[in-house]
C-alpha positions as CSV (number, residue, x, y, z in Angstrom):
1,X,115.6,101.2,111.9
2,X,113.7,97.2,112.8
3,X,109.9,98.3,113.0
4,X,107.6,96.2,115.7
5,X,105.1,94.5,114.2
6,X,101.8,93.8,116.1
7,X,100.4,90.5,115.6
8,X,97.0,92.2,113.9
9,X,99.4,93.8,111.7
10,X,101.2,90.2,111.3
11,X,98.0,88.8,110.3
12,X,97.2,91.6,108.2
13,X,100.2,91.2,106.3
14,X,99.8,88.0,105.8
15,X,96.3,88.4,104.2
16,X,98.5,91.3,101.5
17,X,100.8,89.0,100.9
18,X,98.3,86.2,99.8
19,X,96.4,88.4,98.2
20,X,99.5,89.6,95.9
21,X,100.8,86.4,95.9
22,X,104.1,87.3,96.9
23,X,106.5,86.0,100.1
24,X,107.5,89.4,101.5
25,X,108.9,92.4,101.2
26,X,106.1,94.7,102.1
27,X,106.6,97.1,105.3
28,X,104.0,98.7,107.4
29,X,103.8,102.3,105.5
30,X,104.8,100.3,101.9
31,X,102.1,101.9,99.4
32,X,100.3,98.6,98.5
33,X,98.8,100.1,95.2
34,X,102.3,100.6,94.1
35,X,102.7,96.9,94.8
36,X,100.1,95.9,93.0
37,X,96.7,96.1,95.2
38,X,94.5,96.6,92.1
39,X,90.8,97.3,93.0
40,X,89.6,93.6,92.4
41,X,92.6,92.2,94.6
42,X,91.4,95.1,97.1
43,X,88.0,93.4,97.7
44,X,89.5,89.8,97.7
45,X,91.6,91.3,100.7
46,X,88.5,93.1,102.3
47,X,86.7,89.7,102.2
48,X,89.8,87.9,103.9
49,X,89.8,90.3,106.4
50,X,86.1,90.0,107.2
51,X,86.3,86.4,107.1
52,X,89.2,86.3,109.4
53,X,88.7,88.6,112.2
54,X,84.7,87.6,112.0
55,X,83.6,91.3,111.0
56,X,81.7,93.5,108.6
57,X,83.4,96.1,106.8
58,X,81.0,99.2,106.6
59,X,80.4,100.4,103.0
60,X,81.4,103.8,104.9
61,X,84.6,102.8,105.6
62,X,85.4,100.9,102.0
63,X,88.1,103.9,101.3
64,X,91.6,103.6,99.6
65,X,92.9,105.4,102.0
66,X,91.8,103.0,104.7
67,X,93.7,100.3,103.0
68,X,96.6,102.1,101.2
69,X,99.3,100.2,103.9
70,X,99.3,97.7,106.1
71,X,99.7,100.6,109.0
72,X,96.4,101.9,107.6
73,X,94.6,98.5,107.6
74,X,95.7,97.8,111.0
75,X,94.5,101.5,112.4
76,X,90.8,100.6,110.9
77,X,90.8,97.3,112.0
78,X,91.6,98.6,115.5
79,X,90.0,102.0,115.8
80,X,86.7,101.5,114.0
81,X,86.3,97.6,114.7
82,X,87.9,97.1,118.0
83,X,90.4,94.3,117.3
84,X,93.6,94.5,119.3
85,X,96.9,95.1,118.3
């Protein structure tokens, strides 16, 4: 089954791959911690997303589960910060 990837998810994926120094192999629901996204890389990812989308992610949203997969990050940015898919 081929997953449809929105433009928002594609941007998030590119930022994740950049932080992990990877070229691919990550799906929407892949557990990012299993792919090497540790606490330091998560901070780097958050900063990159804030710059890319010109937002400030609130401290209350800085939860591991919100950054566990491309899909969860996309949900957070769409539902909480109003970004469009």
